[in-house]
MIRO-906976 format. One record per residue (C-alpha): residue number from 1; residue in three letters; z, x, y. Coordinates in steps of 0.2 Angstrom, whole numbers. Each point is the difference from the previous one (the first is absolute). Example, Ala and Ser with C-alpha at 12.3 -4.5 7.8 and 13.67 -1.06 7.14 Angstrom:
REM MIRO-906976
R  nr rest    pz    px    py
R   1  ALA    39    62   -22
R   2  SER    -3     6    17
//
This chain:
REM MIRO-906976
R  nr rest    pz    px    py
R   1  MET    48    38  -162
R   2  PRO    17     6    -8
R   3  LYS    12   -14    -5
R   4  PRO    16    -1    11
R   5  ILE    16     6    -8
R   6  GLN    10   -14     8
R   7  PRO    -4   -18    -7
R   8  ILE    -9   -11    14
R   9  GLY     0   -18     0
R  10  ARG    -5   -13    13
R  11  PHE     1   -17     7
R  12  ALA   -16    -7     7
R  13  PRO     1   -18     7
R  14  SER   -15    -9     8
R  15  PRO     5    -7    17
R  16  THR    -7   -17    -2
R  17  GLY    18    -7     3
R  18  GLU    18     5     0
R  19  LEU     9     6   -15
R  20  HIS     6   -13   -12
R  21  LEU    12     1   -14
R  22  GLY   -13     5   -13
R  23  SER    -7    15    11
R  24  LEU    18     5     4
R  25  THR     4     2   -18
R  26  THR   -15    11    -3
R  27  ALA     5    10    15
R  28  LEU    18     2    -6
R  29  ALA    -5     3   -18
R  30  SER   -13    14     5
R  31  TYR    13     8    11
R  32  CYS    15     0   -12
R  33  HIS   -11     6   -14
R  34  ILE    -8    15     8
R  35  LYS    16     5     9
R  36  SER     9    -1   -17
R  37  LEU   -13    14    -5
R  38  GLY     4    10    15
R  39  GLY   -17    -4     8
R  40  LYS    -8    -5    16
R  41  TRP    -4   -18     5
R  42  LEU   -15    -2    11
R  43  LEU    -5   -15    10
R  44  ARG   -18    -5     2
R  45  ILE    -7   -15    10
R  46  GLU   -15    -7    -9
R  47  ASP    -9    -9    14
R  48  THR   -18     3    -3
R  49  ASP    -2   -19    -1
R  50  THR    -2    -3    19
R  51  GLU    -2   -18    -1
R  52  ARG    17    -4    -8
R  53  CYS    10    15     5
R  54  ASP    10     0    16
R  55  ARG     8    15     9
R  56  GLN    16   -11     4
R  57  PHE     3    -3   -18
R  58  SER    -1    19    -3
R  59  GLU    13     3    14
R  60  GLN    11   -13    -8
R  61  ILE    -1     7   -17
R  62  LEU     6    17     7
R  63  ILE    14    -8     9
R  64  ASP     6   -10   -16
R  65  LEU    -1    16   -10
R  66  GLU    10    10    12
R  67  VAL    13   -14     2
R  68  LEU     2     0   -19
R  69  GLY     2    19    -1
R  70  LEU   -16     3    -9
R  71  HIS    -5    15    10
R  72  TRP   -17     8    -5
R  73  ASP    -4    19    -1
R  74  SER   -15     8    10
R  75  ASP   -11    -9    12
R  76  ILE    -6   -18    -3
R  77  ILE   -19    -2    -5
R  78  TYR   -10   -14     7
R  79  GLN   -15    -3   -10
R  80  SER   -10    -8    15
R  81  GLU     1    18     8
R  82  ARG    -8     8   -15
R  83  LEU   -17    -9    -2
R  84  ASP   -10    17     3
R  85  ILE    10     7   -15
R  86  TYR    -5   -14   -12
R  87  ASN   -18     0     6
R  88  ASP    -1    19    -3
R  89  TYR     5    -3   -18
R  90  LEU   -13   -14    -2
R  91  SER   -14    12     6
R  92  SER     6    15   -10
R  93  TYR    10     0   -16
R  94  LEU    -3   -18    -4
R  95  GLU   -18    -1     6
R  96  PRO    -8     1   -17
R  97  LEU    10   -16    -5
R  98  ILE    -4   -10    15
R  99  TYR   -14   -12     4
R 100  ALA    -3   -13    13
R 101  CYS     0   -19    -4
R 102  GLN    -6   -15    10
R 103  CYS     7   -14   -11
R 104  SER    10   -13     9
R 105  ARG    14   -10    -8
R 106  LYS   -12   -15     1
R 107  SER   -14     9    -9
R 108  LEU    11     6   -14
R 109  ALA     7   -18    -2
R 110  GLN   -17    -6    -2
R 111  TYR    -4    14   -13
R 112  TRP    15    -4   -10
R 113  SER    -3   -19     1
R 114  LYS   -18     3    -7
R 115  LYS     7    11   -14
R 116  ALA    13   -13    -4
R 117  VAL   -13   -14    -1
R 118  LEU   -11    11   -12
R 119  ALA    15     5   -11
R 120  ASN     5   -18    -2
R 121  SER   -17    -6    -4
R 122  GLN     0    12   -15
R 123  SER    12    -8   -13
R 124  ASP     0    16   -11
R 125  ASN     3    12    14
R 126  PRO    17     9    -4
R 127  ASN     3     4    18
R 128  LYS     0   -18     5
R 129  ASN    14    -4    13
R 130  LYS     5    19    -1
R 131  LEU   -10     7    15
R 132  ASN    10    13     9
R 133  ARG    -2    -5    19
R 134  GLN    10    15     5
R 135  ARG   -13    13    -5
R 136  TYR   -14     3    12
R 137  PRO   -17    -2    -9
R 138  ARG    -7    16     8
R 139  CYS   -14   -10     9
R 140  CYS    -2    14    13
R 141  ILE     3    16   -10
R 142  ASP   -18     5     1
R 143  ALA    -5    -8    16
R 144  HIS     4    16    10
R 145  LEU     6    -9    16
R 146  ASP     6     8    15
R 147  LYS    19     4    -3
R 148  ASP     4     0    19
R 149  THR    -6   -18     3
R 150  HIS     6    -8   -17
R 151  LYS    16    -1    -9
R 152  GLN     3    14   -13
R 153  ARG     5    -1   -18
R 154  ILE     7    13   -11
R 155  GLN    -5     1   -19
R 156  LEU    16     1   -10
R 157  PRO     1     8   -17
R 158  ASN    -5   -10   -15
R 159  HIS    13     7   -12
R 160  THR    18    -4    -4
R 161  ILE    13     9    10
R 162  GLY    18     1    -5
R 163  PHE    16     4    10
R 164  MET    19    -2    -3
R 165  ASP     9   -12    11
R 166  GLY    18     4     2
R 167  ILE     5   -18     1
R 168  GLN   -14   -10    -9
R 169  GLY    -4    13   -14
R 170  MET   -17     7    -6
R 171  GLN   -15    -8     9
R 172  TRP   -18     0    -5
R 173  SER   -15    -6    10
R 174  ASN   -19     2     2
R 175  PRO    -2    -1    19
R 176  GLN   -18    -4    -1
R 177  HIS     4   -15   -11
R 178  THR    14    -6    10
R 179  LEU    -5     4    18
R 180  GLY   -19     5    -1
R 181  ASP    -7     9    15
R 182  MET    12    -3    14
R 183  VAL    -4    -2    18
R 184  VAL     8    15     8
R 185  ARG    -7    -2    18
R 186  ARG    -5   -16     8
R 187  GLN   -16    -3    10
R 188  ASP    11     1    16
R 189  GLY     7    16    -5
R 190  MET    17    -6    -7
R 191  ILE     7    11   -14
R 192  ASN     6    -8   -16
R 193  TYR    18     1    -4
R 194  ILE    -2    10   -17
R 195  LEU   -11    13     8
R 196  ALA    11     4    14
R 197  ALA    16     0   -11
R 198  SER    -8    11   -12
R 199  ILE    -5    13    13
R 200  ASP    16     0     9
R 201  ASP    11     1   -16
R 202  GLY   -10    15    -5
R 203  LEU     0     8    17
R 204  GLN    19    -3     2
R 205  GLN     2     7   -17
R 206  VAL    10   -15    -6
R 207  THR     7     3   -17
R 208  HIS     9   -17    -3
R 209  ILE    -6   -17     4
R 210  MET    12   -15    -1
R 211  ARG    -8   -16     6
R 212  GLY    -2   -19    -5
R 213  LEU    -7    -6   -17
R 214  ASP   -14    -9     9
R 215  ILE    -9    17     4
R 216  LEU     1     6   -19
R 217  PRO   -18    -6    -3
R 218  MET    -7    12    13
R 219  THR     9    15    -7
R 220  THR   -14     6   -11
R 221  ALA   -12    -2    14
R 222  GLN    11    11    11
R 223  ILE     2    13   -13
R 224  SER   -20     0    -1
R 225  VAL    -2     2    18
R 226  MET    13    14     2
R 227  SER    -9     9   -14
R 228  ALA   -17    -2     7
R 229  ALA     6     5    17
R 230  ASN     7    16    -7
R 231  LEU    18    -4     5
R 232  SER    16     3    -9
R 233  THR     4   -16   -10
R 234  VAL    17    -9    -1
R 235  ASP    12     7   -13
R 236  TYR    11   -16    -2
R 237  TRP    -4   -18     2
R 238  TYR    13   -14     1
R 239  HIS    -5   -18     3
R 240  LEU    15   -11     5
R 241  PRO     2   -18    -6
R 242  LEU    -5   -13    13
R 243  ILE    14    -9    10
R 244  CYS    -4   -19    -4
R 245  HIS     7   -17     5
R 246  ALA     9   -10   -14
R 247  ASP   -17    -9    -3
R 248  GLY    -8    17    -4
R 249  GLN   -10     1    16
R 250  LYS    -1    18     7
R 251  LEU     9     3    16
R 252  SER   -14     6    12
R 253  LYS    -6    -2    18
R 254  GLN   -14   -11    -7
R 255  ASN    13   -12    -7
R 256  LEU     9     0    17
R 257  ALA    15    11    -5
R 258  GLN    13     1    14
R 259  PRO     2    17     9
R 260  ILE    16     9    -4
R 261  ASP    15    -2    12
R 262  THR     8    17     3
R 263  ARG    14    -7    11
R 264  ASP    11     4   -16
R 265  PRO    -9    15    -8
R 266  SER    14     4   -12
R 267  LYS     0   -17    -8
R 268  LEU   -19     1     0
R 269  ILE     0    16    -9
R 270  ALA    13    -6   -13
R 271  LYS   -11   -16    -3
R 272  ALA   -16    11    -3
R 273  LEU    10    11   -12
R 274  ARG     6   -15   -10
R 275  LEU   -18    -6    -1
R 276  LEU    -5    17    -7
R 277  GLN    15    -2   -13
R 278  GLN     8    16     6
R 279  PRO    19     4    -3
R 280  PRO    12    -9    12
R 281  ILE     2     9    17
R 282  ALA    14    -2    13
R 283  LEU    -4    -7    17
R 284  ASP     0    14    13
R 285  THR   -11     7    13
R 286  PRO   -19     0    -5
R 287  GLU     0    19    -1
R 288  ARG    15     1   -12
R 289  MET    -6   -14   -11
R 290  LEU   -17     9    -2
R 291  LEU     9    16    -5
R 292  GLN     9   -10   -14
R 293  ALA   -16    -9    -5
R 294  VAL   -10    16    -1
R 295  ALA    14     8   -10
R 296  GLN     0   -14   -13
R 297  TRP   -19    -5     0
R 298  ASP    -6    -5   -17
R 299  ASN   -17    -7    -5
R 300  ALA     6    -6   -17
R 301  PRO     4   -18     6
R 302  LEU   -17    -2     7
R 303  LYS   -10     6   -16
R 304  ASN   -14   -12    -7
R 305  LYS     5   -14    12
R 306  HIS   -14    -8    10
R 307  ALA    11   -11    12
R 308  LEU    17     0     8
R 309  ASN     5   -18     5
R 310  LEU     9    -4    15
R 311  PRO    16   -10    -3
//
């Protein structure tokens, strides 16, 4: 599939709640950045998690973006409507890397508990207290279980992958060491975030991804999945510093971040741009403010920063 001439970026919220200031800054930064390059800004609703996602949140996200003047290009993609596509990739391009797994969280907790007891009983064990509980121990890799009735894991590469992050600098990671064999499809059929995002970014021919720093550890896995699926990879990565409270706690839905109030969208845009350390901008209509923000967008104030603290 040939690369698009025009840069393509995207904003891909999960509708597990309304937009908060942290997600708004991500939307605004990705919009201003890709538009400053003369590119297209796509909107994708990542709602494969049917237990936590709600259609009313999806609808509210669209309303808020419209009020703020953040108008997307092309049709919106809803991942919940694309399950057949993800399953097709699991049974075709990715099939050689996929195996079924029957391990529950409880059984894995027991496995690691026994390993810890054994390691602690050996005083000369160099791995004492250093067990990697994130890395799946591949208990089921040779069990040949039925993939349709069990969760599915993907074997990630066991070598170091590097990529240049336009904000955080050069990054290196071995996805097998950091993530192990990830679950890509749950037993109930729910598709994992990184699998769906990888396939959609490839099929939508996304060239530039600007997203939160919390997703950075998943990037080498995404690069690996896109390569294995024979999809065009992303050319440019940017991981934004996280918006945090004064105490350093990340602003998030899990931490009960308050939804944005769009009754005064111009002031909200100005506040988000200040957080992103962009040049001052005059209060005006959202559309005019965004034109100015796009014209003067600059990644430099964000470089090598992990957090942006709320006043």
